[in-house]
matplotlib code that plots the C-alpha trace (Angstrom):
import matplotlib.pyplot as plt

x = [64.0, 61.9, 58.8, 60.4, 62.0, 58.7, 56.9, 59.9, 59.8, 56.1, 56.7, 59.4, 57.4, 56.6, 53.1, 52.4, 53.8, 52.1, 50.6, 52.1, 53.4, 56.8, 57.5, 59.1, 61.1, 62.3, 63.4, 65.1, 67.1, 68.0, 69.3, 71.3, 73.0, 73.8, 75.3, 77.2, 78.7, 79.5, 81.2, 83.2, 84.3, 85.3, 87.1, 89.1, 90.0, 91.2, 93.2, 94.9, 95.5, 97.0, 99.2, 100.4, 101.1, 103.1, 105.0, 105.9, 107.1, 109.3, 110.8, 111.4, 114.0, 115.5, 114.6, 113.1, 116.4, 119.8, 123.1, 125.5, 128.7, 128.0, 129.9, 127.8, 126.3, 123.2, 124.9, 125.1, 128.9, 129.4, 132.0, 132.3, 131.8, 132.8, 130.1, 131.8, 130.6, 130.8, 127.4, 125.6, 124.7, 123.3, 121.1, 119.8, 118.9, 116.5, 112.9, 111.4, 114.6, 114.4, 117.2, 120.4, 122.1, 124.9, 124.4, 126.3, 125.2, 127.0, 125.7, 126.3, 125.1, 123.6, 124.3, 122.7, 123.0, 120.5, 119.6, 121.4, 120.0, 121.3, 120.7, 122.1, 123.6, 122.5, 125.0, 123.7, 125.1, 123.7, 122.1, 119.7, 116.1, 114.4, 110.8, 109.7, 111.4, 110.1, 106.7, 107.1, 109.3, 107.7, 110.2, 113.4, 114.9, 116.4, 120.3, 122.2, 125.1, 128.0, 131.2, 133.7, 132.8, 131.4, 128.1, 127.6, 123.9, 121.5, 117.9, 116.2, 112.8, 110.1, 110.4, 114.1, 113.4, 110.9, 113.0, 116.2, 114.5, 116.2, 114.9, 116.0, 119.2, 120.3, 123.7, 124.5, 127.3, 127.3, 129.8, 131.0, 132.2, 135.4, 139.2, 140.0, 136.6, 135.4, 132.7, 131.1, 129.1, 126.0, 123.4, 119.7, 118.7, 115.3, 112.8, 110.7, 107.8, 107.1, 105.0, 107.0, 108.3, 110.8, 112.5, 112.0, 113.8, 116.7, 117.7, 119.5, 120.3, 123.8, 126.5, 127.9, 131.4, 131.3, 130.8, 133.7, 136.0, 135.0, 135.5, 138.7, 137.1, 138.1, 136.1, 134.3, 133.6, 130.0, 127.8, 125.9, 123.7, 120.0, 117.7, 114.4, 111.9, 108.8, 106.2, 106.4, 104.2, 107.3, 109.8, 110.2, 110.8, 113.2, 115.1, 115.8, 117.0, 119.4, 120.6, 121.4, 123.7, 125.3, 125.6, 127.8, 130.5, 133.6, 135.1, 138.7, 139.3, 137.8, 134.5, 131.0, 127.9, 124.4, 121.0, 118.3, 114.8, 112.9, 110.6, 113.6, 115.0, 111.8, 109.9, 107.9, 106.3, 105.4, 104.2, 101.9, 100.7, 100.1, 97.7, 95.5, 94.8, 93.1, 91.1, 89.8, 88.9, 87.1, 85.1, 84.2, 82.9, 80.8, 79.4, 78.4, 76.9, 74.8, 73.6, 72.9, 71.0, 68.8, 68.2, 67.3, 64.7, 63.3, 63.1, 61.2, 58.7, 58.2, 57.7, 55.1, 53.3, 53.2, 52.1, 48.8, 50.6, 53.1, 50.2, 48.5, 51.7, 52.4, 48.7, 49.3, 52.4, 55.2, 58.2, 59.9, 62.9, 60.8, 59.1, 62.5, 64.0, 61.2, 62.1, 65.9, 65.5, 63.4, 66.0, 68.6, 66.8, 66.7, 70.5, 71.3, 69.5, 71.3, 74.6, 73.8, 73.1, 76.1, 78.5, 77.1, 77.5, 80.8, 82.6, 81.1, 82.5, 85.8, 86.1, 85.1, 87.7, 90.4, 89.9, 89.0, 90.5, 87.5, 88.6, 91.8, 94.3, 96.9, 100.1, 102.1, 100.0, 99.2, 102.0, 99.4, 97.5, 94.2, 92.6, 94.2, 92.1, 93.3, 90.1, 90.7, 88.2, 89.3, 88.7, 85.3, 84.4, 85.6, 83.7, 80.5, 80.9, 81.8, 78.8, 76.4, 77.6, 77.9, 74.4, 72.6, 74.3, 73.2, 69.6, 69.6, 68.8, 65.9, 64.4, 64.1, 61.1, 59.1, 59.2, 57.3, 54.4, 51.5, 49.0, 45.9, 46.4, 47.5, 44.6, 42.1, 43.3, 42.9]
y = [115.9, 113.6, 114.1, 113.4, 110.2, 109.1, 109.4, 107.8, 104.9, 104.4, 104.5, 102.0, 99.5, 96.3, 96.2, 99.7, 99.2, 95.8, 95.8, 99.1, 99.6, 100.8, 97.6, 95.5, 98.4, 99.0, 95.3, 95.8, 98.9, 97.0, 94.1, 96.4, 98.2, 94.7, 93.2, 96.4, 96.5, 92.8, 93.1, 96.0, 94.3, 91.3, 93.3, 95.3, 92.2, 90.3, 93.1, 94.0, 90.3, 89.7, 92.8, 91.8, 88.2, 89.1, 91.9, 89.6, 86.9, 89.4, 90.8, 87.4, 87.0, 90.6, 92.2, 95.7, 97.7, 96.7, 98.3, 97.6, 98.6, 101.6, 100.0, 96.8, 95.8, 93.9, 90.6, 88.3, 88.5, 91.4, 93.8, 93.1, 95.5, 95.0, 93.7, 95.6, 99.0, 101.8, 103.0, 99.9, 101.2, 104.4, 102.4, 100.1, 103.4, 104.4, 103.9, 101.2, 99.3, 96.0, 93.9, 94.0, 90.9, 90.3, 88.4, 87.3, 86.0, 83.9, 82.3, 78.7, 75.6, 72.6, 69.3, 65.9, 62.6, 63.7, 67.4, 70.7, 74.0, 77.5, 79.1, 81.7, 80.8, 83.2, 83.0, 83.9, 83.8, 82.6, 86.0, 85.5, 86.0, 82.8, 83.9, 83.9, 80.6, 78.9, 79.9, 78.4, 75.4, 72.1, 69.5, 69.2, 71.9, 75.4, 75.7, 75.5, 77.8, 78.9, 81.1, 78.2, 75.7, 75.9, 74.0, 72.0, 72.0, 74.1, 74.9, 74.6, 75.4, 72.9, 73.9, 73.1, 69.8, 68.7, 69.9, 68.0, 65.2, 66.2, 65.4, 66.3, 64.4, 64.1, 65.4, 67.3, 69.1, 72.8, 74.2, 77.8, 79.5, 81.4, 81.1, 78.4, 76.6, 75.3, 73.2, 72.4, 69.4, 70.3, 68.3, 69.3, 70.2, 71.7, 72.5, 75.6, 76.6, 80.4, 79.8, 82.7, 80.7, 83.3, 83.3, 79.7, 78.6, 81.0, 81.0, 78.4, 79.3, 78.3, 79.2, 82.6, 81.4, 79.2, 82.3, 84.0, 81.1, 80.8, 84.5, 84.8, 87.3, 88.3, 86.8, 90.2, 90.8, 90.3, 91.4, 93.7, 94.3, 93.7, 95.8, 94.5, 97.2, 96.8, 98.6, 98.3, 101.4, 103.5, 102.0, 105.2, 107.3, 104.8, 104.4, 108.1, 108.0, 105.1, 107.0, 110.0, 107.9, 105.7, 107.2, 110.2, 107.9, 106.7, 103.3, 102.6, 101.7, 105.0, 103.3, 104.3, 102.5, 102.6, 102.1, 100.2, 99.5, 96.4, 98.6, 99.8, 96.5, 95.0, 97.9, 95.6, 93.7, 96.7, 98.8, 95.7, 95.8, 99.5, 99.1, 97.0, 100.2, 101.7, 98.5, 98.8, 102.5, 101.9, 98.9, 100.9, 103.8, 101.4, 99.6, 102.8, 104.2, 101.1, 101.2, 104.9, 104.7, 102.0, 104.0, 107.0, 105.0, 103.6, 107.1, 108.6, 105.7, 106.2, 110.0, 109.5, 106.8, 109.2, 112.3, 112.7, 112.5, 115.1, 117.4, 116.9, 117.8, 120.9, 121.9, 121.6, 124.0, 121.5, 123.0, 121.2, 120.6, 118.9, 116.6, 115.8, 114.9, 112.2, 110.6, 110.8, 109.2, 106.4, 106.0, 105.9, 102.9, 101.1, 101.7, 100.6, 97.4, 96.9, 97.6, 95.1, 92.3, 93.4, 93.0, 89.6, 88.4, 90.1, 89.2, 85.8, 84.9, 86.4, 84.2, 81.1, 81.8, 82.7, 79.6, 77.0, 78.3, 77.5, 79.4, 78.2, 79.9, 78.9, 79.3, 79.8, 83.0, 84.3, 83.1, 81.9, 78.7, 80.2, 83.7, 85.6, 87.5, 90.5, 91.2, 94.5, 96.0, 99.5, 98.8, 97.3, 100.4, 102.9, 101.1, 101.2, 104.9, 105.9, 103.9, 105.4, 108.9, 108.9, 107.2, 109.6, 112.6, 111.2, 111.2, 114.9, 115.9, 113.6, 114.5, 118.1, 116.9, 117.3, 121.1, 120.9, 119.0, 121.5, 120.7, 122.0, 119.8, 116.6, 116.8, 117.7, 114.8, 112.3]
z = [113.4, 115.8, 113.7, 110.5, 111.8, 113.2, 110.0, 108.1, 110.5, 109.9, 106.1, 106.4, 108.7, 106.6, 108.1, 106.9, 103.4, 102.8, 99.3, 98.4, 94.8, 96.0, 98.1, 95.3, 94.2, 97.8, 97.9, 94.5, 95.9, 99.2, 97.1, 94.8, 97.7, 99.4, 96.2, 95.4, 98.9, 98.9, 95.6, 96.9, 100.0, 98.1, 95.5, 98.1, 100.1, 97.0, 95.4, 98.7, 99.5, 96.1, 96.4, 100.0, 98.9, 95.7, 97.7, 100.5, 98.1, 96.2, 99.4, 100.5, 97.8, 97.9, 101.2, 101.3, 100.8, 99.6, 100.0, 97.0, 95.4, 93.2, 90.4, 90.4, 87.0, 86.2, 86.1, 89.1, 89.1, 91.6, 93.0, 96.7, 99.5, 103.3, 105.7, 108.5, 107.7, 110.4, 109.4, 110.3, 114.0, 112.5, 110.2, 113.0, 114.9, 112.2, 113.4, 111.2, 110.4, 112.1, 110.7, 108.5, 106.9, 104.5, 101.3, 98.1, 94.8, 92.2, 88.9, 88.2, 86.5, 88.3, 86.7, 87.6, 85.7, 83.2, 83.6, 83.7, 85.0, 85.4, 88.8, 91.1, 94.4, 97.2, 100.1, 103.6, 107.1, 110.4, 110.9, 107.8, 108.6, 107.7, 108.2, 104.6, 103.8, 106.9, 105.9, 102.5, 103.4, 102.1, 102.9, 105.0, 107.1, 106.8, 106.9, 110.2, 109.7, 111.9, 111.6, 112.2, 109.4, 105.8, 105.3, 102.1, 102.5, 100.3, 100.2, 96.6, 95.3, 94.5, 90.9, 90.8, 92.8, 90.1, 87.2, 88.3, 90.1, 93.6, 96.9, 100.5, 101.1, 97.3, 96.2, 93.1, 91.4, 90.5, 88.1, 87.9, 84.7, 85.7, 85.4, 86.3, 86.2, 89.6, 90.9, 94.3, 95.5, 97.5, 99.5, 99.5, 103.0, 102.3, 99.6, 99.6, 97.3, 97.0, 93.7, 92.1, 89.2, 88.0, 91.4, 92.1, 89.1, 89.9, 93.5, 95.6, 99.2, 100.5, 103.0, 102.0, 102.6, 99.5, 97.4, 99.2, 98.5, 94.7, 94.2, 96.3, 98.6, 102.1, 105.0, 105.4, 101.7, 100.4, 97.4, 99.7, 102.8, 103.0, 105.2, 106.4, 107.6, 109.8, 107.6, 103.7, 103.4, 104.6, 102.2, 100.2, 103.3, 104.8, 101.6, 101.5, 105.1, 104.3, 101.4, 103.6, 105.7, 103.0, 99.6, 100.6, 102.1, 100.3, 101.0, 101.6, 98.1, 96.8, 95.6, 96.7, 97.7, 96.3, 97.9, 96.1, 97.3, 96.3, 94.2, 92.2, 91.9, 90.4, 89.0, 86.5, 89.4, 91.5, 88.5, 87.7, 91.3, 91.2, 88.4, 90.5, 92.6, 89.5, 89.0, 92.5, 92.1, 88.8, 90.4, 93.5, 91.3, 89.3, 92.2, 94.0, 90.8, 90.5, 94.2, 93.9, 90.6, 92.0, 95.2, 93.0, 91.1, 94.4, 96.0, 93.0, 93.0, 96.8, 96.4, 93.7, 95.6, 98.6, 96.6, 98.5, 101.9, 100.7, 99.7, 103.1, 104.9, 103.0, 103.5, 107.2, 106.9, 106.5, 104.5, 101.7, 103.7, 106.4, 103.8, 102.1, 105.4, 105.8, 102.6, 103.0, 106.4, 104.9, 102.1, 104.8, 106.4, 103.0, 102.6, 106.0, 105.6, 102.2, 103.9, 106.7, 104.2, 101.9, 105.0, 105.8, 102.3, 101.5, 104.8, 104.8, 101.3, 102.2, 105.3, 103.4, 100.8, 103.4, 105.5, 102.9, 99.7, 97.5, 94.4, 92.9, 90.7, 88.1, 89.9, 86.7, 85.8, 89.2, 91.5, 93.9, 94.2, 95.7, 95.7, 98.5, 101.0, 103.2, 105.2, 107.0, 109.4, 108.4, 104.7, 105.4, 107.6, 104.9, 102.2, 104.3, 105.2, 101.7, 100.2, 102.7, 102.2, 98.4, 98.1, 100.4, 98.6, 95.2, 96.5, 97.4, 93.8, 93.1, 96.5, 95.1, 93.2, 96.4, 96.1, 92.8, 94.4, 94.9, 97.8, 96.2, 93.1, 94.9, 97.5, 94.7, 92.7, 95.6]

ax = plt.figure().add_subplot(projection="3d")
ax.plot(x, y, z, "-o")
ax.set_aspect("equal")
plt.show()
């Protein structure tokens, strides 16, 4: 292969190809590979970033896996379960389960002097994982809860804050439609903004003890248990493991429990995100096809331009495979140069968007204020390897034209 590589390197040398007919076509092929790779890197980074951001926001409101009463209906008036389940240590022992926290929900109506708004109280305890809400907290503080007293503070969304003209420190009344009707007065402790409008307009975080008191529940009764896991990609497997421990047990009152993953809870969101994978695949195929077709055109022009050289090599005893390798190596040089520039352009644009948020989005439609970027070294490497391998493979067929070139005709013609 050393001889083929030497000849290919000479053919690729700009000094040797100066003034050649194929030179502009080589530049076009290089640009095509570079732009195709840049588009693929950006597409993968944006789509995976978008999926990660939306998944993270959805999980922030409902955790990865929930354990609920089997008789629970689709409303927010729920049948309670005990938070002191014997199987909790078994769940925590599952590899991948990092936290379990109780929660409760109850619908109500917020009333201010001029506005009303239906919302859902989500009751939490001091063990609540605040990671998501701390990241999205815009004003005030998170709740400081303990077991001895009931806090009247709540955390609301920026959406509700604007709708109801409520700021940190403001008080408001919330009414609950039950028999007899009840109300509570809360104080806004913090304001978060997840940019997920359908959740932001709905959920208000409060002390779980309020919901227990309103529903007349015992101190250990809750709507359910939320399970947080360390790797979202393992959610299906971990859901099955949780089900194996939970669903076959009967509670003291004869009822049973059900296990619900976030994907099952909000299928419309995750089905929509799943469609994005198909979009990425279609885009990758199209971009690789564009790069490959341009490389095929460039290779054919190079071969036609070097017809005399091919004839001389064959006359000296070179086999078709030897000559094909020369042009495939030369094409490999062009592809590598295109990949280099494609990486510089693609990764550079991704970094600019990630750090400066240049391209903005409509939050109402996309749940995000800027285009998200998830720049993974593994993704970039896989796109590079895939592009190189597929493009070189596509060049094998047009390189077969070399076998049709006859030495006597080409030399005689020259």
